[in-house]
N, C-alpha and C positions, 0 to 999 in steps of 0.2 A: 504493500500500500504506500510505500515511501515515495513512489514516483507520482502520486496523486496530490492534488492541491488541497491543503488543509483549509477547511471552512471555519471550524470551531476548535479552539485550543483551550484546554482547561489545565491550569498549573497550580498544584498544591492548594486546591480549594477546600475550605473548611466552613462548617456551619455548626456553632456550638450554642445550645440553649441553656441559660441558667435555670437551676431548679431552686425555687424559693420556698421557705417554710413559714407558715402563718399568713393570715389574711391581712394583717396590719403591719407587721414588722418587715416583711419582704426580705428576710435574711436569706442569703444565698447559701445553700447547703450542698450543692453539687452542680455538675454540668453534664448535659446530654450531648455527646458528640455525634450528631445526626449524620454529618458528612465530615470525614477526618482525613485531610491531606490526600485528596484525590486528584490524579492527573491523567489526562487522556486526550486524544485528538479525534475529531470527526471529519472525514474527508468529503469533499464535494461530490454529491451524487450518490453517496452510499446510505445504507440504513444500518445504524449501530443499535443493536438490540441490548437493552439494559434489563437484567433480570435479578431477582432475589426475593426472599420471602418478605412479608409485611414487617415494616420497621427497620429495613436495612438502609434506608436513606434515599430510595429511588425518587420519590416524589419531591423531597426536599431539594435534591440535586436538580431536578427538572425546573423547579420554581426559581432557583437561583440562576439557571442558564437563561431563562426567559425574562428575568428582571422583576419577577413578582416578590422576590425575597432577597435581602442583602446578604452577602457573604461575610463571615467573620474574618476570613483571611483568604489570600490567594487571588488568582487572576483568571478572567474569562476573556479570551480574544476572539473576535469575529472578523474574518478577513484580515488578520494581523493587527487589528485595532482593538484596544482594550475597551470592553463594555463598562460604562460607568455605573454608579449607584442607581439601582432601579431601572437601568437601561436608558438608552437615548431614544429620541423620537425617530431618528432614521433607522436604528436597530429594530425598533418595534414594528416598522413596516416590513422589514426583511425576515423577521422571526415571529412565528405564530405558534399557538398551542391548541391542541385538541384535547379536551378533558375526558375524564373517565366516565362521568355520569351524564348521559344525554338529557336526563330529566331536569337536573338542577343547573346545568350550564347554559340553558336558554331562558331568557327572561319571559315568564308566562304572560306578562302584560304587553309584550311587543308582538306585532305581527311578524311573519317570516320575512317579509320584505324589509321591515325595519331592522330585524336582527342581522340579516346579511349585509345590509347597507351601512350598518353602524360604523365599521372600520373606515369606510369611504368618507363618512361625514367627519370623522376625527382627523384623518390624515390627508385628505384631498379637498379640492374645491370644485369637484365635479357637479354639474347640474343634474336635474332629475333624469333627463334623457340619457346622459352619459352613464349614470349609475345603472339605469335599466339595461343599457347595452352591455355592461359588464356582468350584471347579475343573471340575466336570462340564459346565456350560453353555459354559465357555470352551473346553474340549476339543472339544465338538461344533462350535463355530464355526471351529476350525482343522482340522476334519475328521480328528480322531484318535479312534478308537473307545474306549469306556469300558474295555474289557478290556485296553487297553494300559497301564493304570495300574500293574500289577504287573510289567511287563516292564522291560528295561534298554536303554540307548541303542544297544548294538550290534545289537539285534534290528530296527532300523529303517533305512530308506533315508536318504540325505542330505536329501531334501525333507521327509520326515517329521520328521527331527531338527530341521530349521529351524522347522517348525510348532510343535514342542514348545518350542523356544526363544522363539518369539513368544508362546505361551501363558504361559510363565514371566515374560516381560517385562510382560505385560498384567494379571497376576493381582492386582496391587495397585491397579489403576485409575489409572495415571500419566497426566499431560497431555502430557509431552514424551518422545519416544522417539528415541534416536540409533541409526540403522541403519548399521553399519560394514561396507560391502560385503557385505550379507547374501545376495546371490544369486550372487556370483562363483565360489563353489565348487560350484555346482549345474549339472546338465545344462540345456541350452537350453530343453527342453520344460517342465522343472520351474521354471525361472526365471519364465516367464510366469505360472504358477499362483501362485507366491509373491508376485510383484508385484501381482497382482490381489487376493490376500489382504490385502496391506498397505493397498491402497486401500479395501477393504471394511471393515477394522478401523478405519481413520481416520474413515470416515464414521459408523460405528456408535458409536465411543467418543470422537469429537471429539478426535482426537489431533493433535499437532503433531510433524512429523518433521524431523530433519536426516538426509538420505539421502546417504551417502558412497559414491562409486563411481569407477571408472576407465573405465567404459563409458558413452559419451555417449548411446547409444540407450536404455539403461536409465534414465538420468537424465531424458531427454526424456519417457519414458512416464509417470513418476510425479511429477515436480516441478512446482511452481508458479513458483518462481524458481530460477536457477542461479548458482552462485558458482564461479569457477575460481581454483585456487591454483597457484603455481609457485615452488619453492624457498622456501617459508615465507611467501610474500606472496600477497595477493588481487590478481589482475590484472584480473578482470572480474566484474561482478555485475549481473544484469538479470532481468526476467520471462522465462519460457520463450518466449513468443511473440516478444518483442523480441530475445532472444538468438539464436534460430534464424533469424529473418528479417533481422537486422542485426548479425551477429557482427563485433566490432571489433578486439579485441586479436589480434596476429599469432599468439600461442600458441593462443588459442581457435580461430582459423581452422584451424590445423594439426590440432587435436583433432577439429574438425568433419570435415575431409577424411579422417580416419582411419576414419570410420564406413563399414562395408561397404555397398555398394549391391547389392541382390538382382537384378541384371541384368548379365550378363557383357558385354553390348554397350553398356552405358552408359559415356559418357566425360565426365569433368569435370576442370576445372583443379584442380591441387593445389599447396598451399603446402608445399614440402619444407624441413624443418629441416636446416640445415647447421651444422657446427661441433660441438664437444663440450659435453656437459652440464657446467656449472661445478662445481667441488668445493664441497660445502656447508661445508667447513672454511675455505676461502679463496675466497669468491665475489668476482666483479669489482666494482669501484667503479661506482656508478650503477645502471642497470637490470640485474637478474640475468639477463635474457633476451637481452642484447645480442649474445652470442657465437653465437646461433642464429637471430637475427631477420633476415629478408630485407629489412627496411625500416629498418635501423639508421641513426641520425643521430649527429652529433658529440656532442650533449648527452647521449646515452644512456650514454656512458662517464664522464660527470662527475656527473650528478645522478640520484638515485633518483626516478622519477616517482611522484607522489601519485595516490591513487584519487579521480578527479574525476567528477562527474555531467555527462556530455556530452549526454545526452538525459534526459527525465523518467524517473527510476527506473533509468537505465542508467549504471553506473559503470565507468570504465576507468582503469587505471594504465599510461599510455603517452604518450610525448612526441609521438606523431604527431597527437594530438588537441588542438591549441591551439584549433581550431574544432570543428565537428561533422561532419567528413568521415570516412567509413569507409575501411578498407583493402580494396582490391579484390584 
């Protein structure tokens, strides 16, 4: 991927939330490190799949990238330029977000026309005719009929609402789109349609995606590269082919084994996670995964593993990989 153009660069990004005790004293008794020293690059035209269980920091990272949340430390670069606090006006035109819940992400008091045209009213000076000329072709591409413009969100199904959300995100012609679990609230049959729509829109509009999910099969379908997070840390990053053919980190292997197989007679070995999920307020010293890892070593409780390249383009944060041998 090194020969490709970097669109988004994240360097040592952190987001720490203070934990206060008492309603009046507001005494700080701890810190939740939701995102802790994360670095990666998203290349132009690719889809980077971000996966991990609930609480790993996926949504916090997404909101910092789009400018909805300030970072505690670190840098976010877009086309080589640093994105300022809460993002800049020009960056907000080039980067958009599609949210998880199609029910709560659309204002129930607005018509579909007003919802999709809202970004145009904020960022442009187009007249009514120009807005309509932009909205109608986009509405057709996401398979929403023209007569829907005067209706309200409650008159549509979940899949249709998500299509409306996609149209709203694309109406400004962005280059970078963050998809924060955009199909997790939809029926399985609708999920496939929306995922195919994402791929179609990416090809037609030359989009770059950060696709956030907790479903490994969804990420496999749509991603070019896959990044795994655990308790605010990136633990593995590789191309889709390399990741699924040579999964290395024990946590990634556990996620892989959680993918259902559509064959009741199929048998496969499983990596079962033991132990309790560490408290994000008081994580253990060293590797945050040590209490659940079946391959824990003495150094895991002493030193935090760094994210190292163990194969070309394949990065893993694990003490097991002093060499290039995988975990079986």
